[in-house]
N, C-alpha and C positions, 0 to 999 in steps of 0.2 A: 380362535385358534386356528393358522393358516400353514402350512408346511416353512411359509419363508419364515416366522419365528425363529423355526430350529436351523434353516440356514442361516438368517443372522447370529443364535448362539452360537453354533460352531466355527464360524467365519470370525468372532470374535476373540476367539480362543484358538488362531492360526491354523486351524484349517479349512482345507476345501470341503463340499459338499456338494454332491452330486445325487438327481433326486429323476429314478428312470421307472418309466410303466414297465417296460420287459426287460431282459439280460438273460444271456446263457447263465452266468452265474455273477455276483457282485465280487468275487475273487478275482476274475477276468475284468473284469473293467476295472477293480481297483489296478490293478497291474499293468493295464494299457495306459489306465493313467499317468502314473509312477512314473514310465519308461517315459514317457511326453515329456510329462512336468516337474519329476522327479520331487514332488513336495508331498506333506502328510494329507489327507484327505479321506472322507468316511462317505461310500455309497452306500444307495438305502433304494432298494427295488421291490415295486407294490406285485412283479412274480419273478419267479425263473425259469427256463428252461431246460438248462443242466444243472442244475441246486446238485453240490452234491457233500457230502461231510465224511468223516473216518476212512481212510482206506479204499475212496475214492466210491463209496456205498450211494444210489443215487438219493436227493433228498426232493421228496414231494413238493413241488413250489406254487402252490395258486395263490391265487390276487385274497388276501382279509388276514395275512402274515406277515413277521417282520422278517425281511432277507437284510440283512446290513453286513459289510465289511469294512474293516479300519485299518490304518497302516498306525505303525510306530515306527521311528526314526529309532533305532538298535543299538541303547544305550546301555542295552544290560549285558553280565555275561554271558555267554552260550548256554548257561549250566540253570542260569535263573529266567528262561525265556517265559516257561510256561506260566511265568508269575501274569504276563501279559492273556492270558488263557484264562486265569485266575479271576483277575480284572472284570475282566466281563462279566464272570459266573457270578461274582460276589455283587457285580452291579444292576445285573439282575433280577439278580435276589431282593435287594436291598427296594431298588423302584417299585418292583411286586408285591414289596410287604406296604409303599405307601399307598396304593389300591386295594389293601384289607388283601393282600394274599399271602396265606399262611401256610404251614409245609411245604416249604418250597427245599431241596435237596440236592445235594451234586450226585451223582455217578462218575468216578473217577474209570479212565480219566479228564470227561470231558461232557459229559452230559447230566442235564440238570431236568427234574422231577419234582412233580407235587404226588405226595406220597409215595406211592408205586408207579406211575405212572408218565414216560418221560413225556415232553412239551419243549425243547428247545437242547440244542447241541450246538458244540461249539467247534474249528477247526483252527488250527496256524502252523501258518507255513513261511518259511524267510526268504526276500527276496532281492535279490541285488541288483541295481540300475546300473551302476559302474564299479569299478575298482575302489570310490571311496565312499559310494553311499550304497548303505544295507537298509532296507525295511524288515520287520514283523509283519506278516498281514494276518489277522484274527476276522475270520468269517461267523457268524452266528445267523443261527435260524430259530424262533421263536413263534410256535403256534399257538395264534392268538384266537381266530374263528372257527378255525378247523383244523383237523389231524387226520394225516392217515394210518389207516391199518394194515400193523405191520407184525409178522407170522413171529418175528426173536422175541417181544415185547408188547407190552400194555400202550396205548398210548392219549394222550388226552390236547387237550387245547384251554388257554386262559380264560376265557369266557364261562367255561364250566366249571372256577374255585374263586375268581376274581371280578374285582368291582370295575371292570374297564369301560366306559361310555368314547369315550373320546381315545381314538389310535394316537393320535397329534399330543395331546397331553403326557401319555404316557410315554410316547419319545423322546419330548422334550425330557422330563425326568428324570429317563434311561441317562441322557446325553448329560444332564448335570452330573449325575451320579458318576459317571465313567469319567465324568477332566477332573472329581474331587478325588477321586481315588488312583490317576493317573497321577494328580499332582503329589500323593504320596507316596505311592511307588519311585518316581523319579528322584525325589528327596530322599530314599533311604527309611521312608516312614512307614515303610507297611505289612507291621505287627499284625495290626489289628483287621485286616484284609486277608490274612493267614488264615489270623485264628478264627476268624467266619467262615471261612473255607471248611477251614477242616472241624468245625463245629455243625457245618451241616453236610456232614459228607456221611453217603448211604453204605453202610456196612462196617464202620470204623470197628476194630476190637470182634467182630464176628468171623466166621467160617465160611470160605470163599471159594468159589472155584472160580479158574481165570481161564478165558480162548486167548493164547498166545498166538504171536504175528506168524508159525508154522498153521497153526489150528490145534496146537497140540490141550491139553487141559491139566492146569497144573491147581493143585489144592491148599489151602492153609489158610493161615488168621493174617488178617488185614489191621495190622498194627500200626501202621502212621504212614506218612510221605516224605522222604528226604526233601532237602531244601532242593535238588533239583527235578522236584515235581513226580520224581520214582514215587512208585509205592515200597515199603517194605511189608513182605510175605514173610510171615514164619512157618517153615517146612517143613516138617519131621526136627524139629528140634534148633535146625537154621534159620539165619535171616537172612532171604534171600531180596534184592533187589529187582522189582520187575519194571521196566520201562515203557513196554509196549503191552498191550492185551485188551481185554473185552470182561469185567466181570460178567457170569454167565447171573442171571434173577431165575 
């Protein structure tokens, strides 16, 4: 199986597909394509030199892992934009399970874990091409063959716990699941996606600490996810809605 097979499949779903050896980041490459062509696209790169995660954190991006960004014509209400991130997370989980990957969990808002070790991350942005054309861009990285050492949390890579012998075969499975779930999302039939996401959430119902964007720490019980993707946190008998932060492990 070759990358050509992936290109044919993605083109069949009315998306352009760009595969490159190296880029600063797939998010940058995708924005440049959208500005030029104004058409949905998936960008896959073998490595990144300026890969980044949430809050501008550097994402170590050597060869052997997956670095990808995908655009979506923005059809959802702003309160539901987080569903694009959920779409990617759930599609990754379903695909890994096809290769005997078990114990795949999600750490709110956008980290992907095997048991207690992180192996993937997602970022989401809005990108306006012109006044009448706006896209949601979702970038994701999956550690397949290697993982960086991070001081804040433990990491792993997929081949430590999953039987993937052919990366192209896994990518094709991933993109197939992504478009199946995208069809559900676009037809307002996404309860199964939301339910799978919630069932796989780490720390749901548990007492947690969250580092907020101003670096302050707040504690409480993780009660639920709201319809807009924010967290319901019970703190001193009050229910707070947390829109941005990082759960401390």
